[in-house]
C-alpha positions in Angstrom: 2.5 -72.6 50.2 5.1 -73.1 52.9 4.5 -75.3 55.9 4.5 -72.4 58.3 1.8 -70.6 56.2 -0.3 -73.8 56.0 0.1 -74.2 59.8 -0.9 -70.6 60.3 -4.0 -71.0 58.1 -4.8 -74.2 59.9 -4.8 -72.3 63.1 -7.1 -69.7 61.7 -9.5 -72.5 60.7 -9.3 -74.0 64.2 -9.9 -70.7 65.9 -13.0 -69.9 63.7 -14.3 -73.5 64.3 -13.9 -73.0 68.1 -15.7 -69.7 67.9 -18.4 -71.2 65.8 -18.9 -74.0 68.3 -19.2 -71.5 71.1 -21.7 -69.5 69.2 -23.7 -72.6 68.4 -23.6 -73.7 72.1 -25.0 -70.3 73.1 -27.6 -70.5 70.4 -28.7 -74.0 71.6 -28.8 -72.8 75.2 -31.1 -70.0 74.2 -33.5 -72.1 72.0 -32.7 -75.7 71.5 -34.5 -77.0 68.4 -34.1 -78.7 65.1 -33.7 -75.2 63.5 -30.7 -74.6 65.8 -29.0 -77.7 64.5 -29.6 -76.5 60.9 -28.2 -73.1 61.8 -25.1 -74.7 63.4 -24.5 -76.7 60.2 -24.9 -73.5 58.1 -22.5 -71.6 60.4 -19.9 -74.4 60.1 -20.3 -74.5 56.4 -19.9 -70.8 56.1 -16.8 -70.8 58.3 -15.2 -73.6 56.3 -15.9 -71.7 53.0 -14.4 -68.6 54.5 -11.2 -70.4 55.5 -11.1 -72.2 52.1 -11.3 -68.9 50.3 -8.7 -67.2 52.5 -6.4 -70.2 51.8 -6.9 -69.8 48.1 -6.2 -66.1 48.3 -3.0 -66.7 50.3 -1.9 -69.4 47.8 -2.6 -67.0 44.8 -0.6 -64.3 46.5 2.3 -66.6 47.2 2.3 -67.8 43.6 2.2 -64.3 42.3 5.0 -63.1 44.5 7.2 -65.8 43.1 6.5 -64.7 39.5 9.2 -62.4 38.1 6.8 -60.7 35.7 4.3 -60.1 38.5 7.1 -58.6 40.7 8.0 -56.2 37.9 4.3 -55.2 37.4 3.9 -54.6 41.1 7.1 -52.6 41.2 5.9 -50.5 38.3 2.4 -50.1 39.9 4.0 -48.9 43.2 6.3 -46.6 41.3 3.4 -45.1 39.4 1.5 -44.7 42.7 4.5 -42.9 44.2 4.7 -40.6 41.2 1.0 -39.8 41.5 1.3 -39.1 45.2 4.3 -36.9 44.6 2.5 -34.9 41.8 -0.6 -34.5 44.0 1.5 -33.2 47.0 3.5 -30.9 44.7 0.3 -29.5 43.3 -1.3 -29.0 46.7 1.9 -27.4 48.0 2.1 -25.0 45.0 -1.6 -24.1 45.5 -1.1 -23.4 49.2 2.0 -21.3 48.4 0.2 -19.4 45.7 -2.7 -18.4 48.0 -0.2 -16.8 50.4 2.0 -15.1 47.8 1.1 -12.6 45.1 4.1 -13.8 43.1 3.8 -16.9 40.8 4.6 -20.3 42.4 8.0 -21.9 41.7 8.0 -24.5 39.0 7.4 -28.1 40.1 10.4 -30.2 40.7 10.8 -33.2 38.4 
């Protein structure tokens, strides 16, 4: 992972931590108790897990993008999706045209 990506994800972690502290502070103000401390620890743990998982996902994405075979597979998948969209639009267009005309629809373009 590049330094700028690490820095960006570090900032995400900091922002969520800050938000979590604010939430915990409000929770303590509303009902200070031992249970609030436990909830705060759980919230911090959950936020850390979220940031860790996001970091893993970004690393996996970066590694995959650098893999030539993965690039080809993605290109093929996007091409197949484009072909499917084109075929669907052509079928819909032909169906719409055939509803308005009594003559048969033109053949689909390749």
